[in-house]
ROSE-4610 file (N, C-alpha, C; in Angstrom, 1 decimal, always signed):
// ROSE-4610
residu = [M/M/M/A/A/A/A/A/A/A/A/A/A/A/A/P/P/P/A/A/A/G/G/G/A/A/A/E/E/E/S/S/S/L/L/L/R/R/R/I/I/I/V/V/V/A/A/A/L/L/L/G/G/G/D/D/D/S/S/S/L/L/L/T/T/T/A/A/A/G/G/G/H/H/H/G/G/G/L/L/L/P/P/P/A/A/A/N/N/N/Q/Q/Q/S/S/S/F/F/F/P/P/P/V/V/V/R/R/R/L/L/L/Q/Q/Q/A/A/A/A/A/A/L/L/L/K/K/K/A/A/A/K/K/K/G/G/G/H/H/H/D/D/D/V/V/V/V/V/V/I/I/I/E/E/E/N/N/N/A/A/A/G/G/G/V/V/V/S/S/S/G/G/G/D/D/D/T/T/T/T/T/T/S/S/S/G/G/G/G/G/G/L/L/L/A/A/A/R/R/R/L/L/L/D/D/D/W/W/W/S/S/S/V/V/V/P/P/P/D/D/D/G/G/G/T/T/T/D/D/D/G/G/G/V/V/V/I/I/I/L/L/L/E/E/E/L/L/L/G/G/G/A/A/A/N/N/N/D/D/D/A/A/A/L/L/L/R/R/R/G/G/G/L/L/L/D/D/D/P/P/P/A/A/A/I/I/I/P/P/P/E/E/E/K/K/K/S/S/S/L/L/L/T/T/T/A/A/A/I/I/I/L/L/L/E/E/E/R/R/R/L/L/L/K/K/K/A/A/A/R/R/R/K/K/K/I/I/I/P/P/P/V/V/V/L/L/L/L/L/L/A/A/A/G/G/G/M/M/M/R/R/R/A/A/A/P/P/P/P/P/P/N/N/N/Y/Y/Y/G/G/G/F/F/F/E/E/E/Y/Y/Y/V/V/V/A/A/A/K/K/K/F/F/F/D/D/D/P/P/P/I/I/I/Y/Y/Y/P/P/P/H/H/H/L/L/L/A/A/A/E/E/E/E/E/E/F/F/F/G/G/G/V/V/V/P/P/P/F/F/F/Y/Y/Y/P/P/P/F/F/F/F/F/F/L/L/L/D/D/D/G/G/G/V/V/V/A/A/A/G/G/G/N/N/N/T/T/T/K/K/K/L/L/L/N/N/N/Q/Q/Q/A/A/A/D/D/D/G/G/G/I/I/I/H/H/H/P/P/P/T/T/T/G/G/G/E/E/E/G/G/G/V/V/V/D/D/D/I/I/I/I/I/I/V/V/V/A/A/A/R/R/R/M/M/M/L/L/L/P/P/P/A/A/A/V/V/V/E/E/E/A/A/A/F/F/F/I/I/I/A/A/A/T/T/T/L/L/L/P/P/P/A/A/A/R/R/R/T/T/T/D/D/D]
num = [1/1/1/2/2/2/3/3/3/4/4/4/5/5/5/6/6/6/7/7/7/8/8/8/9/9/9/10/10/10/11/11/11/12/12/12/13/13/13/14/14/14/15/15/15/16/16/16/17/17/17/18/18/18/19/19/19/20/20/20/21/21/21/22/22/22/23/23/23/24/24/24/25/25/25/26/26/26/27/27/27/28/28/28/29/29/29/30/30/30/31/31/31/32/32/32/33/33/33/34/34/34/35/35/35/36/36/36/37/37/37/38/38/38/39/39/39/40/40/40/41/41/41/42/42/42/43/43/43/44/44/44/45/45/45/46/46/46/47/47/47/48/48/48/49/49/49/50/50/50/51/51/51/52/52/52/53/53/53/54/54/54/55/55/55/56/56/56/57/57/57/58/58/58/59/59/59/60/60/60/61/61/61/62/62/62/63/63/63/64/64/64/65/65/65/66/66/66/67/67/67/68/68/68/69/69/69/70/70/70/71/71/71/72/72/72/73/73/73/74/74/74/75/75/75/76/76/76/77/77/77/78/78/78/79/79/79/80/80/80/81/81/81/82/82/82/83/83/83/84/84/84/85/85/85/86/86/86/87/87/87/88/88/88/89/89/89/90/90/90/91/91/91/92/92/92/93/93/93/94/94/94/95/95/95/96/96/96/97/97/97/98/98/98/99/99/99/100/100/100/101/101/101/102/102/102/103/103/103/104/104/104/105/105/105/106/106/106/107/107/107/108/108/108/109/109/109/110/110/110/111/111/111/112/112/112/113/113/113/114/114/114/115/115/115/116/116/116/117/117/117/118/118/118/119/119/119/120/120/120/121/121/121/122/122/122/123/123/123/124/124/124/125/125/125/126/126/126/127/127/127/128/128/128/129/129/129/130/130/130/131/131/131/132/132/132/133/133/133/134/134/134/135/135/135/136/136/136/137/137/137/138/138/138/139/139/139/140/140/140/141/141/141/142/142/142/143/143/143/144/144/144/145/145/145/146/146/146/147/147/147/148/148/148/149/149/149/150/150/150/151/151/151/152/152/152/153/153/153/154/154/154/155/155/155/156/156/156/157/157/157/158/158/158/159/159/159/160/160/160/161/161/161/162/162/162/163/163/163/164/164/164/165/165/165/166/166/166/167/167/167/168/168/168/169/169/169/170/170/170/171/171/171/172/172/172/173/173/173/174/174/174/175/175/175/176/176/176/177/177/177/178/178/178/179/179/179/180/180/180/181/181/181/182/182/182/183/183/183/184/184/184/185/185/185/186/186/186/187/187/187/188/188/188/189/189/189/190/190/190/191/191/191/192/192/192/193/193/193/194/194/194/195/195/195/196/196/196/197/197/197/198/198/198]
x = [+12.2/+11.3/+11.2/+11.4/+11.4/+9.9/+9.9/+8.6/+8.0/+6.7/+6.1/+6.5/+6.7/+7.1/+5.9/+6.0/+4.9/+4.4/+3.1/+2.5/+3.2/+3.5/+4.2/+5.7/+6.2/+7.7/+8.2/+9.5/+10.1/+11.1/+11.5/+12.6/+13.9/+14.5/+15.9/+16.8/+17.7/+18.6/+20.0/+20.5/+21.8/+22.7/+23.9/+24.8/+25.9/+26.1/+27.1/+28.3/+29.3/+30.5/+31.6/+32.0/+33.0/+33.7/+34.3/+35.0/+34.3/+35.0/+34.3/+33.5/+33.9/+33.2/+31.8/+31.6/+30.3/+29.6/+30.4/+29.8/+29.2/+29.8/+29.3/+30.0/+31.3/+32.1/+31.9/+31.6/+31.5/+30.1/+29.2/+27.9/+26.8/+25.6/+24.5/+24.1/+23.5/+23.3/+22.4/+21.5/+20.6/+21.3/+22.6/+23.3/+24.4/+24.4/+25.4/+25.0/+26.1/+25.9/+24.8/+24.7/+23.6/+22.2/+22.1/+20.8/+20.3/+21.3/+21.0/+20.8/+21.5/+21.4/+20.0/+19.6/+18.3/+17.2/+17.3/+16.3/+16.2/+17.4/+17.4/+16.8/+17.1/+16.5/+15.0/+14.5/+13.1/+12.4/+13.0/+12.4/+12.3/+13.1/+13.0/+12.1/+11.5/+10.6/+11.1/+12.4/+13.0/+12.7/+12.2/+12.0/+13.3/+14.1/+15.5/+15.8/+16.4/+17.0/+18.5/+19.2/+20.7/+21.2/+21.8/+22.4/+23.8/+24.0/+25.3/+26.2/+27.2/+28.2/+29.6/+29.6/+30.8/+31.4/+32.7/+33.5/+34.6/+34.6/+35.6/+37.0/+37.9/+39.3/+39.6/+38.5/+38.7/+39.6/+40.5/+41.2/+40.5/+41.1/+40.5/+40.7/+41.8/+42.0/+41.0/+40.6/+39.6/+38.3/+38.0/+36.7/+36.6/+37.7/+37.8/+37.5/+38.2/+38.1/+36.6/+35.8/+34.5/+33.4/+33.9/+33.0/+31.7/+32.0/+30.8/+29.7/+30.1/+29.0/+28.5/+29.3/+28.9/+27.9/+28.1/+27.2/+26.4/+25.3/+24.5/+23.9/+23.5/+22.7/+21.5/+21.0/+19.8/+20.1/+21.4/+21.8/+21.7/+21.0/+20.8/+22.0/+22.7/+23.8/+24.7/+25.9/+26.9/+27.5/+27.5/+28.3/+29.6/+30.7/+32.0/+32.8/+33.1/+33.8/+34.9/+36.1/+37.2/+38.5/+39.5/+40.8/+41.4/+40.5/+41.0/+42.0/+41.7/+42.7/+44.0/+43.9/+45.1/+46.0/+45.4/+46.2/+46.7/+45.8/+46.2/+47.4/+47.5/+48.6/+49.8/+49.6/+50.8/+51.1/+50.1/+50.3/+50.7/+51.5/+51.9/+50.6/+50.4/+49.2/+48.9/+49.9/+49.6/+48.7/+48.7/+47.9/+46.4/+46.0/+44.5/+44.1/+45.0/+44.7/+44.3/+45.2/+44.9/+43.6/+43.4/+42.2/+40.9/+40.9/+39.7/+39.5/+40.5/+40.4/+39.7/+40.1/+39.5/+38.0/+37.7/+36.3/+35.5/+35.9/+35.2/+35.0/+36.1/+36.0/+34.9/+34.9/+34.0/+32.6/+32.4/+31.0/+30.5/+31.4/+31.1/+30.7/+31.4/+31.1/+29.8/+29.4/+28.1/+27.0/+27.3/+26.4/+25.8/+26.5/+26.1/+26.7/+25.9/+26.5/+27.1/+28.1/+28.8/+28.9/+28.7/+29.1/+30.4/+31.4/+32.7/+32.9/+33.2/+33.5/+34.9/+35.5/+36.9/+37.4/+38.7/+39.3/+40.6/+41.1/+42.4/+43.3/+44.6/+45.6/+45.8/+46.1/+46.4/+47.6/+47.4/+48.4/+49.8/+49.8/+51.1/+51.9/+51.4/+52.2/+53.1/+53.0/+53.9/+53.4/+53.9/+53.4/+53.5/+54.6/+54.9/+53.8/+53.5/+52.5/+51.1/+50.8/+49.4/+49.3/+50.4/+50.4/+50.2/+50.5/+50.3/+48.9/+48.5/+47.3/+46.0/+45.9/+44.7/+44.2/+45.0/+44.5/+44.0/+44.2/+43.7/+42.2/+41.4/+39.9/+39.4/+39.8/+39.4/+39.8/+41.0/+41.5/+40.7/+40.3/+39.5/+38.1/+37.5/+36.2/+36.1/+37.2/+37.2/+37.5/+38.4/+38.6/+37.4/+36.6/+35.5/+34.2/+34.2/+33.0/+32.0/+32.4/+31.4/+31.3/+30.1/+29.9/+30.9/+31.3/+32.4/+32.0/+32.1/+32.0/+33.4/+34.0/+35.4/+36.0/+35.3/+35.9/+34.8/+34.7/+33.6/+33.5/+34.6/+34.6/+34.6/+34.2/+34.1/+33.3/+33.9/+33.2/+33.3/+33.9/+34.0/+35.4/+36.2/+37.6/+38.3/+39.0/+39.8/+39.0/+37.7/+36.9/+36.6/+37.2/+37.1/+35.7/+34.9/+33.5/+32.6/+33.1/+32.3/+32.9/+33.9/+34.6/+34.6/+34.7/+34.8/+36.2/+36.4/+37.7/+38.9/+38.7/+39.9/+40.3/+39.5/+39.8/+39.6/+39.1/+39.0/+37.6/+36.8/+35.4/+34.4/+33.5/+32.6/+31.6/+31.1/+30.0/+28.7/+27.6/+26.3/+26.1/+26.5/+26.3/+27.2/+28.4/+29.3/+28.7/+28.1/+27.5/+26.4/+25.6/+24.5/+25.1/+26.2/+26.8/+27.3/+27.9/+28.4/+27.2/+26.1/+24.9/+24.4/+24.3/+23.7/+24.5/+25.9/+26.7/+26.7/+26.6/+26.6/+25.3/+24.2/+22.9/+22.6/+23.0/+22.8/+23.5/+24.7/+25.4/+24.7/+24.2/+23.4/+22.1/+21.4/+20.2/+20.4/+21.5/+21.8/+22.2/+22.8/+23.2/+21.9/+21.0/+19.8/+19.0/+19.0/+18.2/+18.7/+19.9/+20.4/+20.0/+19.5/+19.2/+17.9/+17.7/+16.4/+15.5/+14.2/+13.3/+13.1/+12.9/+12.6/+11.2/+10.9/+9.5/+9.3/+10.3/+10.1/+9.6]
y = [+9.3/+8.8/+9.8/+9.3/+10.1/+10.6/+11.8/+12.3/+11.6/+11.5/+10.8/+11.5/+10.7/+11.3/+11.9/+13.1/+13.7/+12.9/+13.1/+12.3/+12.5/+11.5/+11.6/+11.5/+11.5/+11.5/+10.1/+10.1/+8.9/+8.6/+7.3/+6.9/+7.7/+8.0/+8.6/+7.5/+7.8/+6.8/+7.1/+6.2/+6.3/+5.2/+5.6/+4.6/+4.3/+3.0/+2.6/+2.2/+3.1/+2.9/+2.4/+1.1/+0.5/-0.7/-1.5/-2.6/-3.9/-5.0/-6.2/-6.0/-5.1/-4.9/-4.3/-3.6/-3.1/-4.2/-4.8/-5.8/-7.0/-7.4/-8.5/-9.8/-9.7/-10.8/-12.0/-13.2/-14.4/-14.6/-13.7/-13.7/-13.8/-14.4/-14.4/-12.9/-12.6/-11.2/-10.5/-11.2/-10.6/-10.2/-10.5/-10.2/-9.1/-8.6/-7.5/-6.2/-5.4/-4.1/-3.3/-3.0/-2.2/-2.7/-4.1/-4.7/-4.5/-4.8/-4.8/-3.3/-2.4/-1.0/-0.5/-0.8/-0.4/-0.9/-2.2/-2.8/-2.0/-1.7/-1.0/+0.4/+1.0/+2.4/+2.3/+1.3/+1.2/+0.9/+0.1/-0.2/+1.1/+2.1/+3.3/+4.3/+3.9/+4.8/+5.6/+5.3/+6.0/+5.4/+6.1/+5.6/+5.8/+4.8/+4.9/+3.6/+3.8/+2.6/+2.7/+1.7/+1.7/+0.8/+1.4/+0.7/+0.1/-1.2/-1.8/-1.6/-0.6/-0.4/-0.8/-1.9/-2.5/-3.5/-3.4/-4.3/-4.9/-6.2/-6.9/-6.7/-6.4/-6.2/-4.7/-3.9/-2.5/-1.7/-0.9/+0.1/+1.4/+2.4/+3.8/+4.2/+3.8/+4.1/+3.5/+2.2/+1.5/+2.2/+2.6/+3.3/+4.6/+5.3/+6.5/+6.2/+5.2/+4.8/+4.5/+4.0/+3.6/+4.5/+5.6/+6.5/+6.9/+7.4/+7.9/+6.9/+5.7/+4.7/+4.0/+4.1/+3.5/+4.4/+5.7/+6.7/+7.4/+6.9/+7.5/+8.8/+9.5/+10.7/+10.4/+11.3/+11.0/+10.4/+10.2/+9.7/+10.9/+10.6/+11.6/+11.7/+10.7/+10.7/+9.5/+9.5/+8.4/+8.1/+6.8/+6.4/+5.8/+6.5/+6.2/+5.3/+4.1/+3.1/+2.5/+3.1/+2.6/+2.9/+2.0/+2.2/+1.0/+0.0/-1.2/-1.9/-2.1/-2.8/-2.1/-0.7/+0.1/-0.3/-0.3/-0.5/-2.0/-2.9/-4.3/-4.6/-3.8/-4.0/-3.2/-2.4/-1.5/-0.4/+0.0/+1.1/+2.4/+3.2/+4.5/+5.3/+5.7/+6.4/+7.6/+8.2/+9.3/+8.8/+7.6/+7.1/+7.1/+6.5/+6.6/+8.0/+8.8/+10.2/+10.9/+10.7/+11.4/+10.9/+9.6/+9.1/+9.5/+9.4/+9.8/+11.3/+12.1/+13.5/+13.7/+13.0/+13.2/+12.7/+11.6/+11.2/+12.2/+12.8/+13.8/+15.1/+15.4/+16.6/+16.4/+15.2/+15.0/+14.9/+14.3/+14.2/+15.6/+16.4/+17.8/+18.6/+18.4/+19.1/+18.7/+17.4/+17.0/+17.3/+17.9/+18.3/+17.1/+16.0/+14.8/+14.7/+14.8/+14.7/+13.4/+13.4/+12.2/+12.0/+10.8/+10.3/+9.5/+10.0/+9.3/+8.3/+7.1/+6.1/+5.8/+6.0/+5.9/+4.4/+4.3/+3.0/+3.1/+2.0/+2.1/+1.0/+1.4/+0.4/-0.7/-1.9/-3.0/-2.6/-2.8/-2.3/-3.0/-4.2/-4.9/-4.2/-3.2/-2.5/-1.5/-1.3/-0.4/+1.0/+1.6/+3.0/+4.0/+4.0/+5.0/+4.9/+3.7/+3.5/+4.0/+3.5/+3.8/+5.3/+5.9/+7.4/+8.2/+7.6/+8.3/+8.0/+6.7/+6.3/+6.7/+6.5/+6.7/+8.1/+9.1/+10.5/+11.0/+10.2/+10.7/+11.0/+10.1/+10.3/+11.5/+11.6/+12.8/+14.1/+14.1/+15.3/+15.7/+14.6/+14.9/+15.3/+14.7/+15.0/+16.5/+16.9/+18.4/+19.3/+18.9/+19.7/+19.9/+18.8/+18.9/+19.2/+19.2/+19.5/+18.5/+17.2/+16.1/+15.4/+14.8/+14.0/+12.8/+12.4/+11.4/+10.3/+9.1/+7.9/+7.4/+7.5/+7.3/+5.9/+4.8/+3.5/+2.6/+2.2/+1.4/+0.0/-0.6/-1.9/-1.8/-0.6/-0.4/-1.5/-2.2/-3.2/-4.6/-4.7/-5.9/-6.3/-5.4/-5.7/-6.4/-7.5/-8.2/-9.2/-9.3/-10.2/-11.4/-12.5/-13.7/-14.3/-14.0/-14.5/-13.7/-12.5/-11.6/-11.5/-12.3/-12.3/-13.7/-13.7/-15.0/-15.6/-16.8/-17.5/-16.7/-15.8/-15.0/-14.0/-13.7/-12.7/-11.3/-11.1/-9.7/-9.3/-10.3/-9.9/-10.3/-9.4/-9.7/-10.8/-11.5/-12.5/-11.7/-12.4/-11.7/-11.0/-11.6/-11.0/-9.7/-9.8/-8.7/-7.5/-7.8/-6.8/-6.1/-6.9/-6.3/-5.3/-5.7/-4.8/-3.5/-3.6/-2.4/-1.5/-2.1/-1.3/-0.7/-1.4/-0.8/+0.3/+0.2/+1.3/+2.5/+2.2/+3.3/+4.0/+3.3/+3.8/+5.3/+5.7/+7.1/+8.1/+7.7/+8.6/+8.7/+7.5/+7.5/+8.2/+8.1/+8.8/+10.3/+10.7/+12.2/+12.6/+11.8/+12.2/+12.3/+11.3/+11.3/+12.6/+13.0/+14.2/+15.4/+15.4/+16.6/+16.6/+15.5/+15.4/+15.9/+16.6/+17.1/+15.9/+16.0/+14.9/+14.9/+13.7/+13.6/+13.8/+14.7/+15.0/+14.7/+14.3/+14.1/+12.7]
z = [+66.7/+65.6/+64.5/+63.3/+62.1/+61.8/+61.3/+60.9/+59.8/+59.7/+58.6/+57.3/+56.3/+55.0/+54.3/+53.7/+53.1/+51.9/+51.6/+50.5/+49.3/+48.5/+47.3/+47.4/+48.6/+48.8/+48.5/+48.0/+47.7/+48.8/+48.9/+49.9/+49.6/+50.7/+50.6/+50.0/+49.1/+48.5/+49.0/+49.8/+50.4/+49.8/+49.3/+48.7/+49.8/+50.1/+51.0/+50.1/+50.0/+49.1/+50.0/+49.7/+50.5/+49.9/+50.8/+50.4/+50.8/+51.2/+51.6/+52.9/+53.7/+55.0/+54.7/+53.6/+53.2/+52.3/+51.5/+50.5/+51.2/+52.4/+53.1/+52.8/+52.6/+52.2/+53.2/+52.6/+53.4/+54.0/+53.8/+54.4/+53.4/+53.8/+53.0/+52.7/+51.6/+51.1/+52.2/+52.9/+53.8/+55.1/+55.3/+56.5/+56.2/+55.0/+54.7/+55.5/+55.6/+56.3/+55.7/+54.4/+53.9/+54.2/+54.0/+54.2/+55.7/+56.6/+58.1/+58.5/+57.9/+58.3/+57.8/+56.6/+56.1/+56.9/+57.4/+58.2/+59.6/+60.1/+61.4/+61.3/+60.2/+59.9/+59.7/+59.0/+58.7/+60.1/+60.9/+62.2/+63.1/+62.8/+63.5/+62.8/+61.7/+61.0/+59.9/+59.5/+58.3/+57.0/+56.0/+54.7/+53.9/+54.0/+53.4/+52.6/+51.5/+50.8/+50.8/+51.3/+51.3/+50.2/+49.2/+48.1/+48.5/+48.1/+48.4/+47.3/+47.5/+46.5/+47.1/+47.8/+48.4/+47.4/+47.2/+46.3/+47.1/+47.3/+48.1/+47.5/+48.3/+47.9/+47.4/+47.4/+46.9/+47.9/+47.3/+48.0/+47.8/+48.5/+48.3/+46.8/+46.2/+44.8/+43.9/+44.2/+43.5/+43.6/+44.8/+45.1/+44.3/+44.2/+43.4/+41.9/+41.4/+40.0/+39.6/+40.5/+40.1/+40.7/+41.2/+42.0/+41.2/+39.9/+39.2/+38.9/+38.6/+38.3/+39.6/+40.7/+42.0/+42.7/+42.4/+43.1/+42.0/+41.5/+40.4/+40.7/+39.7/+39.9/+40.6/+41.5/+42.3/+43.7/+44.0/+45.3/+46.3/+47.4/+48.4/+49.4/+49.6/+50.5/+50.4/+50.8/+50.7/+52.1/+52.4/+53.6/+53.0/+53.3/+52.8/+53.7/+53.3/+54.2/+53.3/+53.2/+52.5/+53.2/+52.9/+53.5/+54.2/+54.5/+55.3/+54.4/+53.1/+52.3/+52.0/+52.0/+51.9/+53.1/+54.3/+55.5/+55.6/+55.2/+55.3/+54.3/+53.2/+52.3/+52.6/+53.7/+54.1/+53.1/+52.4/+51.4/+52.1/+51.5/+52.0/+52.4/+53.6/+54.0/+53.1/+52.4/+51.5/+50.4/+50.0/+48.9/+49.3/+50.4/+50.8/+51.1/+51.6/+51.9/+50.7/+49.6/+48.3/+47.7/+47.7/+47.1/+47.8/+49.1/+49.9/+49.7/+49.6/+49.3/+48.0/+47.0/+45.7/+45.7/+46.4/+46.5/+47.1/+48.2/+49.0/+48.1/+47.4/+46.5/+45.4/+44.8/+43.7/+44.2/+45.4/+45.9/+46.3/+46.9/+47.2/+46.0/+44.9/+43.7/+43.1/+43.4/+43.0/+44.0/+45.1/+46.1/+46.8/+46.9/+47.6/+49.0/+50.0/+51.4/+51.7/+52.6/+52.9/+54.4/+54.9/+56.2/+56.1/+56.7/+56.6/+57.7/+57.4/+58.4/+58.5/+59.7/+59.8/+59.9/+59.6/+59.6/+60.4/+61.0/+61.7/+61.2/+61.2/+60.7/+61.8/+61.3/+62.3/+63.2/+64.5/+65.4/+65.2/+64.7/+64.4/+63.4/+62.7/+61.6/+62.3/+63.6/+64.3/+64.5/+65.5/+65.9/+64.7/+64.0/+63.0/+61.9/+61.4/+60.4/+60.9/+62.1/+62.7/+62.8/+63.3/+63.6/+62.3/+61.1/+59.9/+59.3/+59.5/+58.8/+59.6/+60.8/+61.6/+61.5/+61.6/+61.6/+60.3/+59.2/+57.9/+58.0/+58.6/+58.6/+59.4/+60.7/+61.4/+60.7/+60.1/+59.4/+58.2/+57.4/+56.2/+56.6/+57.7/+58.1/+58.5/+59.2/+59.6/+58.4/+57.5/+56.3/+55.4/+55.2/+54.3/+55.1/+56.4/+57.2/+57.1/+57.0/+56.9/+58.2/+58.5/+59.7/+59.7/+60.9/+61.0/+62.0/+61.6/+62.6/+62.7/+63.9/+64.1/+63.6/+63.9/+63.5/+63.1/+61.8/+61.3/+62.1/+62.5/+63.2/+64.7/+65.2/+66.6/+67.3/+68.3/+69.1/+68.5/+67.3/+66.5/+66.2/+65.9/+65.5/+66.7/+66.3/+67.3/+68.1/+68.0/+68.8/+67.9/+68.3/+67.5/+67.4/+68.3/+68.3/+67.3/+66.9/+66.1/+64.7/+64.4/+63.1/+62.5/+61.2/+60.5/+60.7/+60.2/+60.5/+60.1/+59.1/+58.6/+59.6/+60.6/+61.7/+61.2/+60.0/+59.4/+59.2/+58.6/+58.2/+59.3/+59.6/+60.7/+60.3/+61.3/+61.2/+61.1/+60.9/+60.9/+62.2/+63.3/+64.6/+64.7/+64.1/+64.1/+63.3/+62.2/+61.4/+62.2/+62.9/+63.7/+64.8/+65.3/+66.3/+65.7/+64.5/+63.8/+63.5/+63.0/+62.7/+63.9/+65.0/+66.3/+66.8/+66.7/+67.2/+66.3/+65.0/+64.0/+63.8/+64.2/+63.9/+64.3/+65.5/+65.9/+64.9/+64.5/+63.6/+62.2/+61.8/+60.5/+60.6/+61.7/+61.9/+61.9/+62.6/+62.6/+61.2/+60.4/+59.0/+58.2/+58.3/+57.5/+57.8/+59.1/+59.5/+58.8/+58.3/+57.6/+56.1/+55.6/+54.2/+53.9/+52.7/+52.4/+51.9/+52.3/+51.9/+50.4/+49.9/+48.4/+48.2/+47.2/+46.8/+45.3/+44.6/+43.2/+42.9]
């Protein structure tokens, strides 16, 4: 249970920077990942606002291009979820690695903490591609010393009952499973952030 916020404190502002998985593609706005995560955190006693900076179809390069206006000054932390579209398009893994590195460098320079959510390449792309793509995330988490959630779609990927008809985007129930599984990592991340007093 989170400690009570001191008098005059403001809500922590977390930006969820991602693609359609963050944006809530195909879902009512109230079933998107940021909305459901904020509700789950508030239910646990955390005074947190989760901003939805998810853009459907975005690649890691797209996220980098819009980083400065997607993550405004005053942001206390970022949940970074990008790379699924790079993998789905079969882009050279060096491209998302370079873009994610730049995003992490720029947020570090701005002293904005990051929780990195990992992504995995579709297994049908073959062992060689998967072997190059999947390790990008744990390597970057280690390099930058940021907390790491290994797979954003853990428990949901490949389950037809938890995905929409396209087989890629989670249903509302799927989003709730993502949130439930990720919640301990997010709570641990929030615990490292200084309380807002301005």
